[in-house]
C-alpha positions, 0 to 999 in steps of 0.5 A: 883139445876136446873143444878144438875137436868139437869146433872142427867137427862143427865146421866140417858139418857146416861145410858139408851142409853148404856143399849139399845146398850148392849141389841142389841149387845147381841141379835146380838150375839145370832142370828146365823151369816149369814156366817154360812148359806152360808157355810152350803150350799156350798161345801168345795172347794167353801169355800176354794176358798173364804178363799184363796181370803182373804189370797191372799189379806192379803198377798198382803197388808203385802208385800206392807207394808213390801216393803214400810218399806224396802224402807224407811229404805234404804232411811234412810241408804243412808241419814245417811251413804252415804250422811252424812246428819245428 
């Protein structure tokens, strides 16, 4: 009985934590984002420059990952077809 009461108390505590987390998440969703305040006071050119920075960084990451994958494929091709390792 004591173990059941302990488990029930633990379950209730976890449910309370989840409910509080949901409430705080809902409150954050209702408040306006900080980014909108920045965008409202900046010009279109400044916003575009910020966005191009993100795009440039993302394209660089894509190129690095894609280049790495190509290098791996070339190495596998050399091992399989040229060196007859496998």
